[in-house]
C-alpha positions in Angstrom: -33.4 18.4 -41.6 -32.2 16.0 -38.1 -33.2 16.9 -34.9 -32.6 20.1 -33.3 -31.1 18.7 -30.1 -31.2 22.4 -27.8 -28.2 23.2 -26.3 -29.3 22.8 -22.1 -30.2 18.6 -23.3 -26.5 18.0 -25.0 -24.9 19.6 -21.9 -27.6 18.4 -19.8 -25.9 14.9 -20.5 -23.1 15.4 -19.3 -24.5 18.0 -15.8 -27.3 18.5 -13.7 -29.2 21.0 -13.7 -27.7 22.4 -10.8 -24.5 22.7 -12.7 -25.9 24.3 -16.0 -28.1 26.8 -14.4 -24.8 28.1 -12.7 -22.4 27.9 -15.7 -25.3 29.6 -18.4 -25.5 32.0 -15.7 -21.8 32.7 -15.3 -22.0 36.4 -16.2 -23.2 38.1 -13.4 -20.9 39.1 -10.8 -22.1 37.4 -7.7 -21.2 34.5 -9.0 -18.0 35.1 -10.0 -17.9 35.9 -6.2 -19.3 33.4 -5.3 -16.7 30.7 -7.1 -14.0 32.8 -5.9 -14.8 31.9 -2.5 -15.4 28.9 -3.2 -12.0 27.7 -5.0 -10.4 30.0 -1.9 -12.6 27.5 0.6 -11.4 24.4 -1.4 -8.1 25.7 -1.3 -8.4 26.9 2.5 -10.0 23.2 3.5 -7.3 21.3 1.8 -4.7 23.0 3.5 -5.8 22.7 7.1 -6.3 18.5 5.6 -3.4 17.9 3.9 -1.4 16.9 7.1 -4.0 14.4 7.8 -4.7 13.0 4.5 -2.7 9.9 4.6 -4.6 8.9 7.8 -8.3 9.8 6.3 -7.2 7.4 3.3 -6.3 4.6 4.9 -9.4 5.0 6.7 -11.2 5.0 3.9 -9.9 2.1 2.5 -10.2 0.0 5.7 -13.7 0.9 5.6 -13.9 -0.4 2.5 -12.1 -3.5 3.2 -14.4 -4.6 6.7 -17.5 -3.4 5.2 -18.8 -6.9 5.1 -18.1 -7.0 8.4 -20.0 -4.1 9.3 -22.7 -5.3 7.9 -23.1 -8.5 9.7 -22.7 -7.3 12.3 -25.5 -4.1 11.9 -27.9 -7.6 11.3 -27.2 -9.0 15.0 -27.1 -5.5 16.4 -30.7 -5.0 14.8 -29.7 -1.5 12.8 -27.6 0.4 15.3 -25.0 1.5 13.5 -22.6 3.2 16.1 -22.9 -0.2 17.9 -21.8 -1.9 14.8 -19.3 0.5 14.4 -17.6 -0.7 17.3 -17.7 -3.9 17.5 -15.6 -3.9 13.3 -13.5 -1.2 15.0 -13.0 -4.1 17.9 -12.3 -6.9 15.4 -9.7 -4.7 13.8 -8.0 -4.6 17.2 -8.0 -8.3 18.1 -7.2 -9.9 15.4 -4.9 -7.3 13.6 -3.5 -4.6 15.3 -2.9 -6.2 18.3 -0.5 -9.0 16.6 0.6 -6.3 14.4 2.0 -4.5 17.7 3.6 -7.4 19.4 5.1 -8.0 15.7 6.7 -4.6 15.4 7.8 -4.5 18.8 9.9 -7.7 18.0 11.4 -6.2 15.0 12.1 -3.5 17.0 14.0 -5.4 19.2 16.1 -6.7 16.4 16.2 -3.4 14.3 17.8 -2.1 17.6 20.1 -4.2 17.8 21.3 -4.4 14.5 21.8 -0.9 14.5 24.0 -1.0 17.7 25.5 -3.7 15.8 26.4 -2.1 12.8 27.3 1.6 14.5 30.3 0.0 15.9 33.5 -0.6 13.2 33.3 -4.5 13.8 29.9 -4.5 12.5 30.9 -3.2 9.6 34.0 -5.3 9.2 31.3 -8.3 9.6 28.9 -7.6 6.8 32.1 -6.2 5.0 33.6 -10.0 5.3 30.5 -12.0 4.3 29.8 -10.3 1.4 34.1 -10.2 0.5 33.4 -14.1 0.6 30.2 -14.4 -1.2 32.2 -12.5 -4.4 34.9 -14.8 -3.8 33.0 -17.5 -3.8 30.9 -16.4 -7.1 33.9 -15.8 -8.8 34.8 -18.5 -9.9 31.5 -18.8 -11.6 31.5 -15.0 -12.8 34.4 -13.6 -14.6 35.9 -10.3 -13.2 34.0 -10.9 -10.2 36.8 -11.3 -7.7 38.3 -7.4 -9.2 35.4 -5.5 -7.9 35.7 -7.6 -4.1 38.6 -5.4 -4.0 36.3 -2.3 -2.8 33.6 -4.4 -1.3 34.4 -3.0 2.0 34.5 0.8 0.6 31.2 -0.1 -0.9 29.6 -1.1 2.4 30.8 1.2 4.7 29.5 3.6 2.4 26.5 2.6 1.9 25.9 1.5 6.0 26.9 4.9 7.0 24.2 6.0 5.0 21.8 3.4 6.4 22.3 4.6 9.5 22.0 8.3 9.1 19.2 7.9 8.5 17.7 5.6 10.4 17.8 7.4 13.7 14.9 8.7 12.8 12.3 5.9 12.5 13.0 5.8 16.2 11.8 9.2 17.1 8.5 9.1 15.8 6.5 7.4 18.2 4.1 9.8 19.7 3.1 10.6 15.9 2.5 7.1 15.6 0.0 6.9 18.1 -1.6 10.5 17.3 -2.2 9.2 14.1 -3.3 6.1 15.0 -5.9 8.1 17.2 -7.0 10.0 14.2 -7.1 6.4 11.9 -9.6 4.9 14.6 -12.2 7.6 14.7 -12.3 8.2 11.4 -12.9 4.5 10.9 -16.1 4.6 13.1 -17.6 7.4 11.7 -16.8 6.0 7.7 -18.1 3.0 8.9 -20.9 4.5 10.5 -22.0 6.5 8.0 -20.7 5.0 5.3 -23.4 5.0 2.9 -24.4 8.5 2.8 -21.3 9.9 2.7 -21.6 7.6 -0.4 -25.1 9.1 -2.0 -23.7 12.8 -0.4 -20.2 12.4 -3.5 -22.9 11.0 -5.7 -25.1 13.5 -5.7 -22.9 16.7 -5.9 -21.1 14.8 -8.4 -21.6 16.4 -12.4 -21.1 12.9 -13.7 -23.9 10.4 -14.2 -25.2 8.9 -10.4 -24.5 5.1 -13.1 -20.4 6.6 -14.1 -20.1 7.9 -10.1 -21.1 4.2 -8.9 -19.0 2.6 -11.3 -15.9 4.6 -10.6 -16.9 3.5 -6.3 -16.9 0.1 -7.1 -14.5 0.1 -9.6 -12.3 1.6 -6.7 -13.7 -0.6 -4.0 -13.1 -3.6 -6.4 -9.2 -2.0 -6.5 -9.0 -1.3 -2.2 -10.6 -5.3 -1.5 -7.8 -6.4 -4.7 -5.0 -4.9 -3.0 -5.8 -5.9 0.9 -7.5 -8.7 0.6 -5.3 -10.0 -2.4 -1.8 -8.5 -2.3 -0.5 -7.4 1.0 -2.6 -10.7 2.7 -0.5 -12.9 0.5 2.2 -10.2 0.9 2.0 -10.7 5.1 1.7 -14.9 4.4 5.0 -15.0 2.5 6.6 -12.4 4.8 6.0 -15.2 7.7 7.2 -18.2 6.0 10.1 -16.4 4.9 10.8 -14.9 8.8 10.2 -18.9 10.1 12.2 -20.4 7.1 14.8 -17.8 8.8 14.2 -18.5 12.4 14.5 -22.4 11.6 17.6 -22.0 9.7 19.6 -19.6 11.3 19.4 -16.2 10.2 20.2 -13.4 12.5 17.4 -11.7 13.4 14.6 -13.5 11.8 11.4 -10.9 12.1 13.1 -7.8 10.2 14.4 -10.1 7.6 10.3 -11.3 7.6 8.6 -8.1 7.9 11.3 -6.8 4.7 10.6 -10.4 3.2 6.7 -9.2 3.4 7.4 -5.5 1.8 9.1 -6.8 -1.0 6.7 -9.5 -1.9 4.2 -6.7 -2.9 6.5 -5.7 -5.7 5.0 -7.8 -8.8 8.3 -9.3 -10.8 10.2 -9.5 -7.9 8.4 -10.4 -5.0 10.6 -12.2 -2.0 14.4 -13.5 -4.1 14.9 -9.9 -3.0 15.4 -10.7 0.6 15.8 -14.5 0.1 18.5 -14.8 -1.9 20.5 -12.2 0.2 20.0 -14.3 2.9 21.0 -17.8 1.1 24.2 -16.1 0.4 24.9 -15.3 2.9 24.3 -18.5 4.8 26.6 -20.3 1.8 29.1 -17.6 3.0 29.4 -18.3 6.7 30.0 -22.1 5.8 26.2 -23.2 7.0 25.5 -24.9 3.2 23.1 -27.3 4.5 21.1 -24.7 6.2 21.5 -22.2 2.9 20.6 -25.4 0.8 17.5 -26.3 3.1 16.6 -22.2 2.8 16.7 -22.0 -1.0 13.9 -25.2 -1.4 12.1 -23.5 1.4 12.2 -20.6 -0.8 11.4 -22.3 -3.9 8.5 -25.0 -3.0 6.8 -23.1 0.0 7.1 -19.3 -0.2 7.1 -19.3 -4.3 4.0 -21.7 -4.3 1.9 -19.4 -1.7 1.5 -16.5 -4.9 0.8 -19.0 -7.5 -1.9 -21.3 -5.3 -3.8 -18.9 -3.2 -3.5 -15.4 -5.8 -6.4 -16.5 -8.0 -8.6 -17.4 -5.1 -7.9 -14.1 -3.1 -7.1 -11.5 -6.4 -10.8 -13.6 -7.5 -11.5 -10.8 -10.3 -9.7 -7.6 -8.9 -7.6 -4.8 -10.5 -6.8 -6.0 -14.2 -3.8 -3.8 -14.6 -0.5 -5.2 -16.2 2.4 -6.4 -13.9 4.1 -3.6 -15.4 1.7 -0.7 -14.4 1.3 -2.6 -11.0 5.3 -2.8 -10.8 5.9 1.0 -11.4 2.6 1.8 -9.7 3.9 0.3 -6.4 7.4 1.7 -6.5 6.4 5.1 -8.3 3.4 4.9 -5.1 6.2 4.5 -2.5 9.0 7.1 -3.9 5.4 10.0 -3.6 3.4 8.9 -0.6 5.5 7.0 1.1 5.3 3.4 3.4 1.8 4.0 2.7 2.5 4.2 -1.3 2.2 0.5 -1.7 -1.6 1.0 -1.3 -2.2 4.0 -2.9 -0.2 3.8 -6.2 -2.0 0.6 -7.7 -5.6 2.8 -6.3 -4.5 6.1 -7.8 -4.2 3.8 -11.2 -7.5 1.9 -10.7 -8.8 5.5 -10.5 -7.4 6.7 -13.6 -8.2 3.2 -16.3 -11.7 3.6 -14.3 -12.3 7.2 -15.4 -11.0 6.7 -18.4 -13.3 4.0 -19.6 -16.3 6.0 -18.2 -14.9 8.3 -20.7 -14.5 6.2 -24.1 -17.8 5.1 -23.1 -19.0 8.5 -23.4 -17.5 9.0 -27.0 -18.9 5.9 -27.9 -22.0 6.9 -26.7 -22.1 10.0 -28.5 -20.6 8.7 -32.0 
């Protein structure tokens, strides 16, 4: 006969004793009432915090990325956590926020100029004429494209009308952005200062074993660093190089299109080609063939090699997800979470695979 294992011992492999005691005494009316109150409180708390969840998640992400800087500053200020947190936020403000604000102002000015240009019929006709020239030029190489150019003007006007009807809302959200930024900085301060205590609290109340909790947290931290320091940093470098190429070679609104190139660079398999190819076609269409050829070479040689040269060094031992899964998680994250979805999408997929690894390791351990 094999060794008999008590139900408590079997249950204790996956649940701490406090959870076991609660579930084994679930017949008591007090427990039902307590569970009802807990569920109701969780629902109310979620409803209260729901408008701020994106800001809080971003604060957690940046606290994870900035933690090495915080740890070094904590040593310099002799363990004063509040001062170290403030200095870390100051570093973020000087080296990240200030350049982004200056760049955002420039992008906003270019976007407003483009908005006013496209609002006029002459601007729409100009875009339609450029696209007609591109389709006519490529018609000699792609059979059947000339017939498509007859309706291109209608397609362009309909597309621009849709975009312009939704572009105005971007300029009316400044107050909300300022409020969210203040909440982000406050949350970041406390997450840096009390991050370790919050982690210990999560580990202590989680029904998983402490080792499994630490595995999940470490994998999420690795995913955050991989996305921010790896893909996002590479995307920023590629976007800056694209904007520089646009500026030198005469593409209108170079900073605006450079920012779009940064966003497209996050998408695996597509990258900056989503913005570079139309820019090259535009230069050829307006008769600047030398500039178009130069931008094509710039995109292939300089911008294209950034990912190959810096990618392995910056990504390091980051998240090991298939490129197709990363692509789908980025696109799905953008559709579900909005602009921050390119961060949250891959992180959610990383969390899923981390939990699946723990589950299958538990199954194998029981066999």
